[in-house]
N, C-alpha and C positions, 0 to 999 in steps of 0.2 A: 214196353217203351229204357228208353236207358235209364235205368235204375241209378245204377250206380256212381250215378254223383249227384239225388236230393239233396236238396239244402236242407232237409232237417237226416243227416249221413253226415258230418265234418270227419270221422274220422277219415271214412276211405278217400279221403281225397289227399289224407297230410302227405300221404305214401306216393300218389305219382309226382306232387308239391316239391315232395323231399327228394324224388328223380329227380327232377328239372333242378333243384337250389343245386343238385349234384354236378349235374353240368353246366352250371353256366360256373362251378367252381374247377371244373378241368380246363374249360375253356382260358377261366387265370392262369391259371398254376401253368398254362402248356403255350398259354399265348402270351405273357408277361416282359415277352421279350419282342412284340413283334406290332412295329408303331408304322405308321397309315401317315401316305406325307399332309390329309387334312386333318391328323391329330399338329401333327407334328407342327403345321399353320396355325392352329388356335392356339401352340403351346407358346409360341413365336408373337402373336398377337396376341395374345396377356402378356407376356413380357416385357413387349412397347408399349405397349400403354399403363403400364406399374410405372415404365418410365417416364411419363409423364405427357407421351403422344396422343393429338385424336388421331381416330379412325374419320379413317376421309377425309379431311383436311389436311394429316399430316403423315397415314399410313394408307397405299391405296388398297384394299381387299372389300371382298365383300361377303364379308359378316354383319347378319343384322345387328345393329344394337345392345340390346339387350342381353346377347348371344357372348357377346364384345365386350358385356363389363361384364359377366360371370368369369368368361377367361382369366382379365385382369386381376379379380381377385381370389382366384385360386392359385395362381402365379403367385398373389404376396404371400399367402399363407402355407400356399405348398411347393413353391415355385416350380417347376418341368419334372410333373411327378403323372407318368404314364396309370397306376397305380389309382391317384387319386383319382381322373376321369374315369376307370371303369367301377369302381366303389363307387361312383356317383351318379353312373347312367343305372346299374341296376338297382340303388333306391329310388331313381325316380322310374324303371317298371312295376317295381313291389310297387310303389303310387296309385300305374295307372293299369296294373291290372283288377287291385281292392278297387278301386274309383270306375271304372265298366265293368266288373261285375256288379256292385253295389247298385249301377244303372240297371242293369236288366233284371235286380229281381224287385228294387223297387219301383218301377215302374210299368213291371207285368211285360215284357218284350216279349215273354215265350207266355207259354197255357203252361209248367210249370216251372216254380224255382229250384235252380240247377248251377253248380258251380260252374259248370264245363266252361261258359266261355271266360273262364280267370285263366283257367289248365291251359287252353286252346290258345288263350292268346300269350301265355309265355313260354309256352314251345315257338310259338311263327317266332319269336325276339331270338329264336335261338338257328332262325336260320341261316343268317349269318353273325360274323365274332366282333364283325363295328355297329349292329346296330343293339353291341349290350353295353357298349362305352358308351359317355356324355357326347352327342353335340349338337350342333341348331335346330335338326329335326327332332329328335327326341323331345329338346325343352321346348318347341312350341310344336307337341300333337300333345302334351300334357295340358294346356291348353287348349287343342283342338276338340280331349276328349271329357271339358269342363263343360266348354260348348253345346254338345253334341248328345251331352246330359239335360241341359237347361232347354234344347230344345224338343226333350223329350219327355221333358214337364211340360211342357204347351200342348202333350197331344191326351193327355190325362186333366189338364187340368179344367176346370168348369169354367171362370170367369179371366177375366183379363190379368195378368202379371207385369207389370211395371219391374219391378223387379229382377225374374227370371229376364224379361225382354229384356234389357238395358246390358243380362248379365253375359248372354249371348254373344253380344254386342263387343263390347269388353273383353271378353275371353280370347274373339277372331282377332282385334285386336292387336291384343297382349302376344299370341301364339304370331303375328307375320313382323313383331316390332322383335320375338327371338329367331327366327327363317324367314325371310322374305320371299320365301315362294310358295308359304302361306298366303299373300293374300288374293290367290282362290277362291279364300273362303268366305270375303266378298260379296264375288255372282252366289255364292254357295248360299250365302244366309241371304239374300235378295231373291232368287226362285223360291227355294225351300218355306223362306215364312210368308209370300206370296201364296203360293200356289197347293203347298200342302197345312203348311199353317195356321194358313190364313188370316196372316199378319190385317190388324185397320193402320191406315195409311200414318196414325200416329207411334201404331209400334213399331213399325217400318222407321221411320224417327227415329225414333228412340232406339232401338237395333245401331244404327248410321253411325245416330251421336255415339255411341261407348262402343264402338266399331273404332274411330276415329278420332278416339281421347285421346288412344295409350299413345297414335303417331304424332299426336298434336303436341305433346307434352315431352316427345320426343325430339320433333323438330325446335322445341321453344329450347332447350336445351342446345343444341347447336348454336340454334339466338346467339344466346346467353353466353358460350364459348366461342363465337364469332368466325362457325362456320357453315354454317347456313350455307352459303353460294356451293362450296366445294360438297356438303349432303346432298344437295339436291343438284347437284350434275354428276353424282359416279353416278348413278339412279341408272339413266340413261346409256350409259355406257357396259352395266352390268345383263343391258338385254342385248347388244351389239354385240358383247365376245363372246366370241365361239363357244361350246361343250367342252368337257374335257373328261376325255373312256376313261375313268381306274382300273374298273374288270371290264374283262367280256361280255356285250350283252347275253352272247347263248348263254352263258354259265345264268345271269342273273335268272336267262327263264328257263332251264333246268331247278334254281330252285323255288320258281313260283309256279314253275306247271301243277304241284299236286294241289298244293294249299288254294288256285285257283281249280283246279278240275271240283271236288269240293264245294268249295261256297258257290260255284255254278248249278251241283244237285242239287245244294242244300236251300239256293236259292227257287230253283223249276220244278223240284219235288213236291219241296216244302206249300207252293205255292198252290199244286195240284193234288195232295194227300192230303190236306190241316184244314182245320176254319180257323178263320178267327178275325178279334173283335175290329170292330173300325179303328179301336190305339193299335192295337197291334197291325194293323195293315199301313197308317199310317206312318208308325214306325219303319217298318218298312218299306217306305216308298223314301222315307230318309237316307235310311242307309242305299238301295239303289243310287241317288242323285251324290250321294253321297264319293260313292263306290269312283263314280264316272270322272267325276271332278277331283278325287283323290286320284287317282289316272292318269289326267289331264297332266297335274300340275308336277310329275314326271318325265314329259317331257320336253318343262318349260326349264326343270334345271341345266341346272350348269356344268352340277360336281356331279356324274352319275355315277353312284357307287348303291349298292345296295343298302347304304347308312339310310335314307332317302326312303328306304319302302316302309318305314315304321310309321307313314301317313295310311297305309293301307291293312295297316295291322285288325283296328278293333272291330271297319267290317267283315272283315275277312272271317274275325272270328265269331261274327255273328250271324254269321251265314253257315261256315261250318258246325255250328251249334243245332242252327236249326238240321240241316242233315244228320247228325246223328242221333235228337231227335223220335225226326219223321221218321227216319227208316225203320221197317222191319224185321230182316233181316242179325241174327245176332252174328255172324261172322264177318259178318261187310263192317257192321260197329266193330268190331273184336281187329280186322285189320287196318281200321282206315283212325281207328286212335293208337294204334299201337306202330304204325308207322308217322304217325305224327306225331308221337311225347319217341319217340324213339330211335326209327330212323332219318325222319327231318332233318335232325339235328347232327347224327351220326353221321351222313352223307357231307351235309354240309362243313362236320370241323374237318374230314377223314382227305377230301376230295375238290370242297372246293378252297376253305381257310387256309391248308397247308398244304399247300399247289404252288411252290413259286415259278410259273410261268401264268399262272393264272390270276397271280397278284403280285409281278412282273412293275405292270406301271402305278401299284397303287401303292407299296412298302417303298421306306426310305431306304434307298441304299446306300453306301460308307461312301462319303468321297472319299475317290483314290491319290487324290497331288497332296500337293502340301502346304499348310497354312501356319501362321504364324498363329497361336492360339488366342492372344492379349488381344488381337484388333479386329474391329467391325466387321460385318461382309454383304452384300448385297448382290441376289443370285436374280437375275434377267434369264429367267428358262428353268424349264419342268422340273428341275433332279434340285434336291430340295437338303440333298446328305450331311453340307459345309455348313450346314446348322447346327446339328446335334454339338459340336462344339464350341460354336461361336454366337452372335450376338446378332439384329438387324442390326445395318449400319446406314438405310437408307430409305426411304419412301416404299418402296415398290415392294408389297410383300406377294400379293397376288400377280401372277407375271401375266396370264393370259389379260386382266381387268387390267393390267399396266399397258400393254402389246399399243390394246384399244385406247386407252386415255393415250400414249409419246407418238404412235400414228393418226390420228389426228391435226387436224389442221386446230391454232391457236392462234390468240390475237395476240396483240401486246400484252395485256395484262395476263390472261392466261402464258402466256411466256415469262412473262417476270415471274413469276408463283413456280414453276414449273422451278427456273431456275435457283430461285432463293429456297424450294425442297430440298434441293440436293446442296445448295452449297450451304444450308443450315447445317443440316445433319451430317452431312464431309463423311460418307463412308468411305471405310478404309482400303479395302481391299472387290473389286467387285468381280466378279464372273460374268464373263458375257457372251457363252457357247455361239448364239446363234446369230451376236454382230452389233442388236438393239445401244450397246449400253457404246460402243464405239460410231455409228449414225447422229446419236445425237450429244456427240463432243462435238463434230463439226456442225453444231445447227448452233452451241457457246462455245464460240473458241479464248474463252476466261476460266469454261471448266477445263479446258484440254488442255490450259498451261499448268494444269495443280494435276494431272493424275497424269501415267508416263505404263505402261503397257507393257508386262515383268515376264508375259509368255501368251501362246498362242489362249486368245478369248478373256485376258485376265489383265484387269488392270492395276495398278496401288495410288494413291493420296501420295502426293509427294508436301 
């Protein structure tokens, strides 16, 4: 057995944990000038919300409302600070690691208590630099781990627990409120609750009530702010918009290859080589279903970047821990552990995070033109570099979502609403590399009178 990380010998884990924290500090020190398009978009969104504008009603973006609220408060307290996003992300990761390992020990997921899940989960977060920073995916996954913890409790309780059943749903609903793609937790909850946890009809209804409670409260807020119609209108557009690939899929596959290999070995070898209690068999089934639903969510996400992979990390750490605990050959254990803790972060940092070709579409590039610093701007394109030194001056933050919104057929009230959106916010400079704003002006002569083309793809408010 892998004796190195037994729970009654915590001092050895401190050395490895310190090593991983050193990786985190190095990432933070050498990558503090790397700003991704997603991070800049969240900062601009937080800034715009701080100015009093309402998401979905006056700002078109696909960020979930609870995450948007977090970004708003970060802007109010710290402004556009990449360092704050990095620090808060790492604090949230530490919380997840402690919570996950505590869950493994408390509900006897493995035959012996060990700190291995914590170390492996912490190392997996270092697969990519953007996993370590604050993001909607990281915020939402925190509540999914809390929900998984409550599901595990259902496998060991000898009587029905209304509190645990309700919390499963509430945590799932909160996760969806932070990251919309986590709505796939709902079918996961139904399938696992009925097939594995043996939910009664009452328990299922209680979990579903808990799930929809946070979503209902968000809807009530938008109704109160007179933005419920826009809130309901935007989400179908989100499903229609095209996915935008920030990083090459083949590189993401390279990073995932080794952890996935160990995970599959952990499942098959662990199933054959070790006996398990009925509770542990149920827990294993929950994690396999989790792997399937989490993997499916990646195909539905519109922002294709490595930070979306955080939803996979708990189940990967569970399966890899099984592999390390079951395998008998010491040399295989040592090599696998060394590759996870040392080589995986090193390869990711050296050949993925610092590769300009790989990150070309992900990192923010400086705007090459010259713009007046005091004027607000609106960008209808993928390049967001002009937002580095300018404030957003219009409703269209997410270009891909905005393009779908602009191209769809509109009735008279929707056309009036679109005109009011632009006219009331009055972006002083519009960067229009793809001609979307030019086509929009042709539909609204009143707006066209207020804008003049100063150069190719640039309009100014007169």
